[in-house]
C-alpha positions in Angstrom: 52.2 -28.0 107.7 50.8 -27.7 104.3 52.1 -29.3 101.1 53.0 -25.8 99.9 55.2 -25.2 102.9 57.0 -28.5 102.2 57.6 -27.5 98.6 59.1 -24.1 99.3 62.5 -23.6 97.8 63.3 -20.2 99.3 64.6 -19.7 102.8 64.9 -16.5 104.7 68.1 -15.2 106.2 67.4 -16.8 109.6 66.8 -20.2 107.9 70.0 -19.8 105.9 72.0 -19.1 109.1 70.5 -22.2 110.7 71.2 -24.3 107.6 74.8 -23.1 107.4 75.5 -23.9 111.1 73.9 -27.3 110.8 75.7 -28.1 107.5 79.1 -27.2 109.1 78.4 -29.4 112.1 77.1 -32.3 110.0 79.9 -32.1 107.3 82.5 -32.6 110.0 81.2 -36.2 110.3 79.7 -36.9 106.9 83.0 -36.1 105.0 84.7 -39.1 106.8 81.7 -41.4 107.4 82.6 -44.8 106.0 78.9 -45.7 105.6 78.8 -43.0 102.9 82.2 -43.6 101.3 80.7 -44.9 98.1 79.3 -41.4 97.4 81.7 -38.9 95.9 82.3 -35.7 97.9 80.1 -33.5 95.7 77.2 -36.0 95.9 77.6 -36.3 99.7 77.5 -32.5 100.0 74.4 -32.1 97.8 72.6 -34.9 99.5 73.5 -33.5 103.0 72.2 -30.1 102.0 68.9 -31.6 100.6 68.4 -33.6 103.8 69.0 -30.5 106.0 66.6 -28.4 104.0 63.9 -31.1 104.1 64.2 -31.4 107.9 64.2 -27.6 108.3 60.9 -27.5 106.4 59.4 -29.8 109.0 60.2 -27.2 111.7 63.5 -28.2 113.2 65.5 -25.0 113.9 68.2 -26.1 116.4 71.4 -26.5 114.3 72.8 -29.4 116.3 69.5 -31.4 116.2 69.2 -30.5 112.5 72.7 -31.7 111.8 72.1 -35.0 113.7 68.8 -35.6 111.9 70.4 -34.7 108.6 73.2 -37.2 109.1 70.6 -39.9 110.0 68.4 -39.1 107.0 71.4 -39.2 104.7 72.6 -42.6 106.1 69.1 -44.0 105.9 68.5 -42.7 102.4 71.9 -43.9 101.1 71.5 -47.3 102.9 68.1 -48.0 101.2 69.6 -47.0 97.8 72.5 -49.4 98.3 70.1 -52.1 99.4 68.0 -51.7 96.2 71.2 -52.0 94.1 72.1 -55.3 95.9 68.5 -56.7 95.9 66.5 -55.3 93.1 62.8 -55.9 93.2 61.4 -57.8 90.2 58.5 -56.1 88.6 56.2 -58.1 86.4 
């Protein structure tokens, strides 16, 4: 996969259907996930959509796998953000 493919911001209708199905599946869990409760709803929605689009760019096209990977990426991304807030790295 080229860097241009990873940077694409336009998805065709098949991609959009896959993303929509994956988002619906993932949101069912993300909206109530206590690990993500510190994020407001609109931020959770935006971050979930970004995670799903990123994973789709890497070639995952199964909506269930995409949803599961999106949830994992969102948790991992949010967890590392929270960790940086608790333990900031000193830069000299």
